[in-house]
C-alpha positions in Angstrom: 4.3 -11.8 -17.9 7.6 -10.5 -16.4 7.4 -8.5 -13.2 10.1 -6.1 -12.4 8.3 -3.9 -9.9 5.5 -4.8 -7.5 3.7 -2.2 -5.5 2.5 -3.8 -2.2 0.0 -1.7 -0.4 -0.6 -1.8 3.4 -2.5 0.1 6.0 -0.3 -1.5 8.7 -3.3 -3.6 9.9 -3.1 -7.4 10.6 -5.3 -8.0 7.6 -2.9 -6.3 5.3 -0.1 -8.7 6.4 -1.9 -11.6 4.6 -0.5 -10.4 1.3 3.1 -10.0 2.5 4.4 -13.6 2.3 2.8 -14.5 -1.1 4.0 -11.3 -2.7 7.5 -11.7 -1.3 7.6 -15.2 -2.7 6.4 -14.0 -6.1 8.9 -11.2 -6.1 11.7 -13.6 -5.3 10.7 -16.0 -8.1 10.5 -13.1 -10.6 13.5 -11.2 -9.2 11.3 -8.2 -8.9 11.7 -5.1 -6.7 8.9 -4.5 -4.1 7.8 -1.1 -3.0 5.8 -1.2 0.2 3.5 1.8 0.3 1.3 3.2 3.0 -1.0 6.1 2.2 -1.3 7.8 5.6 -5.0 8.8 5.8 -5.6 12.6 6.0 -7.9 12.1 9.1 -4.9 10.7 10.9 -2.7 13.7 10.3 -5.1 16.6 9.7 -8.1 16.4 11.9 -8.7 20.2 12.1 -8.4 21.2 8.5 -4.6 21.3 8.7 -2.9 21.5 5.3 -1.5 18.1 4.2 2.1 19.1 3.8 5.1 17.0 4.9 6.7 20.0 6.4 3.9 20.4 9.0 5.1 19.0 12.3 2.0 16.8 12.9 2.2 15.4 9.3 5.9 14.9 9.5 5.5 13.0 12.7 2.9 10.7 11.3 5.1 10.0 8.2 8.0 9.3 10.4 6.0 6.8 12.5 4.6 5.1 9.4 8.0 4.9 7.8 9.4 3.2 11.0 6.5 0.7 10.9 7.2 0.0 7.2 10.9 -0.5 7.9 10.0 -3.2 10.5 7.9 -4.9 7.8 10.8 -4.5 5.3 13.1 -6.4 7.6 10.7 -9.4 7.5 10.3 -9.3 3.7 13.8 -8.3 2.5 15.6 -11.7 2.7 17.1 -12.0 -0.8 14.6 -9.3 -2.0 14.9 -5.6 -2.9 12.3 -3.7 -0.8 11.7 0.0 -0.8 9.3 1.7 1.7 7.3 4.8 1.2 4.7 6.6 3.4 2.8 9.4 1.9 0.1 11.6 3.3 -3.1 11.1 1.3 -6.6 12.5 1.2 -7.6 9.5 -0.9 -5.5 6.3 -0.4 -6.6 4.7 -3.7 -5.6 7.8 -5.7 -2.2 7.9 -3.9 -1.6 4.2 -4.7 -2.7 4.5 -8.4 -0.7 7.7 -8.9 2.5 6.1 -7.5 2.0 3.1 -9.7 1.7 5.2 -12.8 4.6 7.5 -11.9 7.0 4.6 -11.1 6.4 2.0 -13.8 4.8 -0.6 -11.5 4.0 -3.9 -13.2 1.6 -5.2 -10.5 -0.3 -3.7 -7.5 -0.9 -6.2 -4.7 -3.2 -5.5 -1.8 -5.1 -7.3 0.9 -8.7 -6.3 1.1 -10.8 -5.8 4.2 -14.4 -6.3 2.9 -15.9 -3.7 5.2 -18.5 -1.1 4.3 -21.6 -1.2 2.1 -22.9 -4.3 0.6 -21.4 -3.4 -2.8 -17.9 -3.3 -1.3 -18.4 -6.4 1.0 -15.8 -8.5 -0.7 -13.1 -6.0 -1.6 -13.3 -2.8 0.4 -13.6 0.7 -1.0 -9.8 1.3 -1.5 -9.4 -1.9 -3.4 -12.5 -1.2 -5.5 -11.1 2.3 -6.4 -7.7 0.9 -7.2 -9.2 -1.8 -9.5 -11.2 0.9 -11.3 -8.3 3.3 -11.8 -5.1 1.4 -12.0 -3.1 1.0 -15.2 -1.4 -2.1 -13.9 -2.9 -5.5 -13.0 -4.2 -5.6 -9.4 -3.8 -8.7 -7.2 -6.2 -8.8 -4.3 -6.0 -11.0 -1.3 -9.5 -11.3 0.2 -10.1 -11.4 4.0 -9.5 -14.8 5.6 -12.6 -16.2 7.3 
């Protein structure tokens, strides 16, 4: 399998970072582009029913903050690697990730998992489970380190 475009998801948590180095290494070997995506949760930007629109000051501020954090990660990853960053407001993170992958010809979706929540999601996490169910590209999951 040839990889040209890898979508690396993050929620900017320490757990998400466990996928960064292995994905960067894979991308270098395959000479693939990496898009680092953060789906900014709606609750973080619209706690009082505010419309999710990037022109709204609160939403724009959260997107700007997230983009700055992604740019810092990009600096760590981008040695001999093409990295693009994108922060998008999202009511449903999994849907935002899957939609982006479909619209941008992604060959692989990579994500760390948290393993929080109900017993049925113990090993993956709800976002990872939904991405696995809905993605049209292979999904590489990095489970939580014990």
